[in-house]
N, C-alpha and C positions, 0 to 999 in steps of 0.2 A: 523734459518736456515742460510742462504747465510750470512745474515749481520753478526751473530755473528762469523762465520767462518773467514769473511772478519777482524773483530775487531780484533780475535786473531791473525791473521795473521800478522796483523799491529803489534804489542805489543808484538811478540814471543819474535825476536831477543834481544829487551834491556833485556826482564826476562830471557833470556837464558843466557845473557851477565853477568846480576848480580849475577845470580845462579852460575855461572861456578866461578867467583870470592871469592861470600862468601865460597862456596866449599874451593876453595882453601887456602885462607887466613883463615878459620876458624870463619869466622864472622858472619857464618848463621848456627845454630844451628836445627837440626830435630826436631819434635814432633811427637811421634807415634800417629796412628790412635787410634780411642775410635771405637774397636771392636764392642760394643754393638749398637751403631749406623749407624754401617755398612748392607749396603742391598746388595741383589744380583740382577741381572735380568737375563734373560732366554735368550739364544742364538736366533739370528732371523734367522728364518728357511724361506726358497723358499714359504710357504704356508700361512708364516705371512704377505708377501707381497704384496699379491693378493688382490686387493680393495675389501670389503665387503661393497657393495652399500647398505646392508638394517642399517648400523650406520648411525648417525646424518651427516649432511655437515659440522658440525666444527668439529667432530672428525676425521673424515677423511682428511678435510683439514689440521690440525694439524699433522696428522699423516704423510701426503705427505712433509710437510715442514721441520718436524723432522728428515726425511729418506732422503732428497735429498742430492746428494752429497756422500751420505754412501752408503745407499741401496734404491734404487729406487721402488716406490711402482708399481703396474702394473694391467691391467685389460685384457680382453678376448675380441677381436673383430673379427668375422667370422674366429676363429680359429687361430687368430696371437695375439702374445703379443704386448700388447700396453703400455708403461713405462708412467707414468703419473709423470709428473717435477713441473707444477706451477697449482695453483687452486685458486678459490675464492667462498666464502660462500656467498649465494643469498638467500632472503626470496622467498617463493612459496612452492609449492609442485608439484611432478609427481609421476609416477607410479616409484617404486624404482628399480634403474638401467636402466630407459627406457630415452631416449635423448628427453627431452621436446623442446628445440629449438637448433638452430644454427645460431649464429652471426656473426660479423666481430671479436668478442674479444672473442669468446671461443663456448663449446659447454655446454649447460645445461643439467646436468644430476638428476634425482630425486632420493633422499635419504629417508631414514624415518622421517626426519625433515628437511625441506629447500632441496634449491637446491645447489649443486656445479657445478660451471663453472670450465671446462678443458681450460685451457690459453694453457701452452706448453704439448706438448707431443713427445715420440721417438716411432715410431711406428719400430717395428721387421724389422731389416735389413737396417734401415735408421737414420739421423741425427734427433737432436733436430728440431722440427719446432713447429709452431702455428697450436694450435688444430682445427681451423677453417679452415688451409690451409690442415691439414691432412683429415679432413671429407669431403672436395670437391674432392681431389685426390683418398679417399677410396669410395666414394659416398656414405657418409653417410645419412641418412635420418632420419627427427623428426618419433618419434615412434619406430627407432629402440632400442635394448638392447645389454648391456653388459654383458658377462658371469659372 
C-alpha cells in the first residue's frame, strides 16, 4: 500500500527521465503486450468499498491496505460513514461486526476468522484520527456493532 506508493514516488523521476530520453533518441524500443495474458478487472463501485465483516480478518486487512489512498473502505456506525484507513490482524474471535474490545491502540472487531484491529479511521465530516480516540468521542462501547 503506502510503502509501495512511496517507493514508486522515489524512483519515478529518474525512470521518466530515462524513458523520455530513450524515446527521443530512439534507444528505447516498445514491446507489444501479449493480449492472451492480459486480464481485466471490474470497476470499483461504492458498494464494493463497504466493509463486509463476514470476511476473514486477513482478507479485510489486505483489502483495506490495497485501497488506501485510492479508494478507502468504510463501515457504518450509528448511521454515519466511518472510513477505515489502517488495520492489523489479531488472533481471537468475536461475533461478526461486533466490537470485542477498545484499547489505546485501537478497536478490535470480530470477523468470520480472527479479529481485525481498527487503528486509523476517518469519521464522516472529520479528519483522520486514531480509532481509539474516535471510539471515546463517539461513545462506542464493547458489544456495539458496525452495520
